Structures are given as C-alpha cells and as structure tokens.
N, C-alpha and C positions, 0 to 999 in steps of 0.2 A: 118480399118480392111483389106481392099483389098491390102494395101501396106505391110502387114505382110508377110515376106518370108515364103514359104511353109515349110522350114526346122524348123521354130520356132512354128509351129502349132501342136496341139494335133491331131494325126492321128487315126481315128476310122474306122476300117475295118469291112465290113459286109460279113460274110461267111455262106455257107450253100449249100445244094444240089441244082441241077437244078430245077427250077420252085418252089423253096421254098418261094419265095416272097421277095427276097433280093432287087431287083430294086424297087419294089413297096414300100418297107420300106424306102429306101433312099428318094424317092419322097415324102412320107408322112412326114418324118422328116424335109426335106428342104422346104416343101410346094411349090415345083417346079417340073416340069417334067424333071428332070436331067437325069434319066436313062430310056432307052427304055424298055417298059413293053410288054410282050406277053405271051400267054398261051403255046407257043412253047418252049420246053426245050432247053437250050443252047443259048438263045437269047443274053446274055452278053458274049462276047468273050474275049476282053481285059479289064483289070481293068479301071474303070472310077473314076476319082478323082474330087471332088467338094469342093471348099472352101466355108465356111460360118461362120457366127458368131453364137455361141451357148452360150447364157448367162446362168449362170455366168462363164462358162469356158473361153469364149473369142473366138478368131479365131481358127477354127478347119478345118480338112480335112476329108471328108467322102470318103471311098474307096469301090466302088461296084465291086465285083469280080465274075468271072465265077464259075459255079457249080463245087463243089469239087468232084463230082462223074461223071464228063464228061467222055466220052468213045471214043475209036478209036484213031488213030495217032494224029489227030488234037485236039481231046479232051485232050490227054495227054499233049500237048503243052499248052493248056489253063489252065489245072490244075497246070502245072509248073509255069505259070505266077501268078496264085493265090497263090501258095506256096511262091513265092518271096515276095509277099505283107506282109507276116507274119513279115518279118524283118523290115517293115516300120510301123507296127501297135502298137499303145500304148494301145488301148482298142478294143477288138474284140466283135462284136455282132454275136453270133452263132444262125442262124435262123433255126427253125424247124417247118415245116408246120403242119396244123391240119390233123388229121386222126380219125374222130369220131368213137368210138367203137373199135378202134384198137391201136396197138403200134405206136406211132408217130416217134420213133427213128429208125435209120438204122445204120449198122456198120460204114459207113463213118463219121457219126456224132461223134462217139467216137474216131475214128482215128484222126480226126482233133482236137478234144478236147485235145488229148494227145500231138499233135504237137504244138499247141498254148501254152499249159502248159509247155512244154519242153523249150520254148523260153521266159518264164516268162512274157507272155502277159496277162494282166488283161482281164477278160471275163464277158460278160453279155449274158444270154440266152434270146431268143425272140421266144415265141410260137405264130406263125403267123396265120392269118385267124380265129381268135377267133369267128367270126360271124357264122362259120360252126359248132361250138360246142353249145350244150345246156349250159347255163351259169354255172351251177354247175359242169358239166364235164370239162369245160375249166379250172376252178380253181383247181379241183382235179388233172388234167393232169399237170398243172403248178407246183404244189407242188411235184408231183411224179418226175418230171424232175429235180427239184432242188436236191432232195435226191439222185437220180441215178447218176447225172452228177457232183454234187458237186459245182455248180455255181448258182448264183441268176438268176431267170427267171421272165420275165414280159410277159403279153399277149397283143396282138394288133390285130386290123383289119385295114388293109390298105384300104379296100373297104369302110368302114363306118367312119374311123378315130378314132374309139373307142380305148382307151388305149394310145394315143399319148402323153398326158400330163404325164402319169405315166412312159412311156418309157424315155422321156426327163429327168425327175427327176432321174430315175435310172442311166442314162448315166452320169449325173453330180455326182451322189453319187459314182459310181464305177470307174470313171476316175482316173487314177493314178496321184498322186500329185507330183511325182518326175520325170515326163517325161522330164523335163528340169530343170537344176540347176537354182536357182533364180538369180544368178549374174555371170558375167564373171570374174570380179576382184574386185567387191565392198567390199568383205570381206577381201581384202588385203590392202585396203587404208582407210584413215580417211577423214572426211569432211575437205576440204581445201587443201588436199594433192596435190602436183605437180607431174604429171605423164608425162614423155616425151615419145613420140611415134616416132620411127624411121621407116619411111615407104618409102623405095625406090620404084620407079615406076616399078611395076610388068609388065613384057612383056605380061602376059596373061590378064591383066585388060583392060577393054574397055577404050579408050582414054578419058581423062578428069575425070575419076572416080577412087575411091579407091576400093580395093577388099573388099568383105563382112566382113571378120574378123576384118579388120581395122575400118570399119564403126561401127560394133557392139561394139567393144572395146571403141571407142570414145564416143558412146552413153551411155555406161555403166558408164564411168568416169563422164560424165555430170549429169547423173541420181543420182549419189552419191555425188553430190555437191563438186566435186574435180576439179582441174585445169588441162586441157589437153593442151599440147604443141606438135606440130608435125613438123618434119623436114625430108628431105631426107638424105641419107648418106653424101652427099656433104656438107650439112649445119650443120650436127650433132655436130662436134667439135666446130664450131663457136658459136652455140647456147649454148652448154654446158659451154663454157668459158664466155659467156655474163651473165650468171645467178649469182646472189649474193650468192646463196647457192645451193648445189646439189639437184637434184630432189629426190623425195621420192621413185620413181620407174621408171625404163626405160623398155619399151617394144619395141622390134625390130623385123623386118623381119628376119626369121631364116637364110636366105642366106647371111646376113652380120654380123652374130654372132661374128665371129673372129675379124672383124674390130671394131665393137662397144666395144667388151670386151677389146681390146687393149687400147682404149681411155678412158674408164670409170673407175673411182676409184673403187677399190675392195669393198669399204664400201657401194656403191650404189647397191641396189638389181636390178638384171637384169633377164628378161625372154623374151619370144617371143609370137607373136600372135598365132602361131601354138601350142605352149605349153598351152596357155590359152584355146584354143579351145579343146585341148586334154582333159583338165580337165572339161570343160563346157559340152562337148558332150559325153565323154567316161570315162575311168578309168586311171588317170595319173600314179598311182602306177604301174599298169600293163604295161603301155607304157614305164615307166622308166626302169623297169626290162627287158622289151623286148629289149630296146636299148643297155643294157649291153651285150646282146648276140653278138653284133657286134665284141667285143673283141676276141671271140673264133671262128668266122667264118673261114672256110678254102676254098681254091680255088675249091674244089670239091663240095661245097655246092650250093644250089639254093635259091635265094631270090625272093619273090613276092613283087612288088610295086603295090599297089592297089589305084586307084583313084575313088572317089565317083561319078564324072561326066565325061562325054566325052567332049573333046574340041580339037580344031585343035592345034597340038603341034608346037610351034614356036622354032626357034633356041635358045638354052639355056634353054629349058623347064626343070623345076626342077625335075619332076618325071621321065622323059624319057631320059634326057641327064645328068644333073648334079649329081643326086644321084647315078646312076649306075657308073659314072666315079669316084666319090669319094670313093665308096665302093671298086671298083677294085683297086684303088690306094692304099688302105689300106690292102686289103686282097690278091689281085693278079688278073692278067688279066683273069685267068681261071674261075673266079666266074660267075655263070650263073644268070642272072637277067631277070625275066619275068615282063611285065607290063600289068595290067588288068584294064579296065575302065568301068564304068557304074554301074547299079543297081544290077547286079548279082555278086555272089562271087564264085570262083572256087570250085569244089567238091574235087579236089585233093590236099587239103591243106597239107596233110602229106608228100608231096614231098619236102616241103620247110623247110629250117632251120630258116627262119625269114620272117615275113610279115611287110612291112613298108607301113602304110596307110597315105593318104593325110590328111589335116586338117579337112575334112568332113564338111565344112561350108554349103554345100548344103544338108546335111543329117540331119534328126532328131536324137535326142539322142538315141531313140529306134533303129534306123537303125544301128548306129555305135555300140551300145551295142550288137546287134544281131551278128555282125561280131566278136566282142570280144568273145562272147560265143562260136561261131563256132571254132575260133582259139584255145581257151582253150580246147574244146572237142577234137580237133585234136592233142593237145600237142605241138602246134607251138607258139613260142614267137611272140608277135606283138607289134609294136611301131608306131609312126607317124613321119611325115617329120621333124617337129621342134625338137622333142626329139632325133631323129636319127642324125640330123645335129649337135646338141649340143654334142652328144657322139663322133662323128667323129672329132669335133673341140677341144675335150679335156676339155670341160667346162660344162659337164652334171651336175655335183654336184652343181656348182655355180648357174646355171639358174633354178634349181629345189629346191634350199634350202629353199625358202619361202613357199613351199607347204608341209604341214605335211604329206600328203598321199604319197609323193615321197621320204620321208626319209627312205628308205629301202635299205640296202646294200647287200641284198641277190642277188646272181648272178643266172641267168637262165642257167640251164645245157643243 
C-alpha cells in the first residue's frame, strides 16, 4: 500500500467552514492524530495530505483543507489553496457543523457546493458533532440537508466516534468508480502478445531508474499475461531484426517517434508512453483534436506548455527546450511560448491558442480532467506532449489509429 504512487490513489478531500470539524473528521477516519485540532478557527492553514488504506477501496489520500470562509489577506490565500485542491479531489466530504435549534447551513456551504458540482466532483455531506443534537433532531436535520443540497448526508461525532462505521460505508458507496481507467493498454493486447518498449534514457529520470510511465506500462503488460521486451533506441533495430515475427505492438518514447517510425513496418501498430498516459489519465479524443490545432498556429499566437510537477530543467528538457524549438521551427520564430509548472493552472487561459500538457504521470486522473474542463470552458484546445510530438512529426494518424476514441477527423477552429 505504501508503495502505491499518490497519483494512482483515490483522493478524498474534506471541505467546510472554519471550525466545522474537518481535521477531527480526518483523525476519526484514519484513527490517527494526522491533523492538528483546536477550537481556534483557522488552525489548518495549508492542505494536509494523508495516505491510507481504506478497504474495499484500497489505497486512498485524504486531504484536509483550510476553512472555505477564511478572512483577510492571508485567509484569501488559504482559501485559494483550498480551491486548488478541488482539481485533485475525486470525492469531496462537505462538512457542516451542528447548530441545535437553528439553521446549520451558511452561504459559503452552497457556494462551495456549486464549485464542486461545476468540476464534476462526487460529493458526500457530513453533519458533524451529532452529539450536540437530540437524536431525533440530528436525523431530521440530516434528511433536510439532503433535500436542500441534493447530495447524500451522514451524521458523525468525532468526539464519541459515533457514526464512523456509517461514514466509511458511505465513502465506499459514493466513491467514483471511474477515477482511474482500469488499464493502460490491457484492452489493446491479448494474452501472450509481444509488446516492444523503446525507452531511451531520459535525462530527467534518476540514474538507474525508468520513468514512471515506462514502469506502469511494463507492469500493465505483465498483469495481462503478455510478453514485454525493452530496448533503448540504439538497440531497437537490432532487436527488431532478431525477432522471428514482428511484435504485436510497439510503444516508444515520443522524443524518438520519427526514428522508430522510419524503422518499423507500417503493419505494426505504434504508439507512445505519453499517448497511453493521455488516454489513461485524460481524454485522448480531446488531446488528438487539440494537436490538430498546431497546423493552424500563427507567429502571433501564444502557446502554453503546462507541466504537472516542478523539476530542475536540464539541457535538452522536453517541455522547456525541445517543444518550443519544434513549434517555432514549424510556425515561426515569433511564436510566443509560456512554460508553467506545478499544481496551479493559469487563470488567463483565453490568452492562449493552444495548451500542451505533459504526460501527467504525477497527477491523478481527476487532476488532469479538471484542467481539461478548464481549457474547454475557456475555449482553448489542449493536447499533451506525446500527441503534439506525433502531430509535429507527421504521424499523428498512425500512432492513434488503434484507439477508437481518437478516430475523429474534426479540426479544432
């Protein structure tokens, strides 16, 4: 469980007003003092993430957030950090504290309900501090909240532990089943299929290790009882010639697309790790259409290259060096290219003619889908590194033809 990458875990975000009992709820669920608890409003400042195993869901991440009604200049920054967490959340627990004899809701509860709903986040309401209610009033309040807010609610008491079992059952019941695709390429191959992986040594990968998409693809091949072969670009032609029959599929690093394509018979299906990740984490059809926008770019346009994680850029960095150079070579030296890295996404998306996203191996599917939703809302085409490189190499149709969702000839205007 501990070895499961955070990007492959279901993310459960806990949202609510200051002092609603969010941190206490996290501690109750995990049975550990994960979050600092105090009666002082605004105790939680930055989001706190806790990995755990929640059966039968498996590995999950709980996100404890700052109060969504925080005030003042610093409070606004805290609310901003809380808002960023929506893009990482697969299931939101919206915590509303007890108020015996009065209305338990306040305007921020509905504002955040709308924000979570706008980003297609599954939600479960939690009426906290049920020990402060008479038993009958707690149930009546819970039922009224369900009707008013349109989401299921449970009642809990972090003080006594009452309601914990029901809360865990509700989390399992309400958790989205499609937060991650079931397979990276298992539906493209058959048992015993031979899959060749071309994995040049990436300059950003730690010495002696493969990068995460390569590891995940290799694991998926083995899980589906197929045969995996791996070579660097230097050994690819030799390995291909040594085989008695052609492989059933070749998956390559996008940066050597053109070289692999030149050596590989047209009858052998070809794709890349980045394209597989685009399909696994996002919407390959949307990415394919976005890549077609490259054909109509002009020198006066601006392109955003978005990286999911921050790293020290080395010479030949794909996002900061190679892609901008390839784009300008095709479109013209006047093309403006901005590079943005990290968990935040720019607010000024409408300034861009195209967004090119990295493979998002460190993102959950929800995080990447959140960015796709924002790009679509801004009317800006979006693609990813592998799909964009395929378009720039003139082989987009070949490397996406095995994916039904990418067989769309509509051009983005």
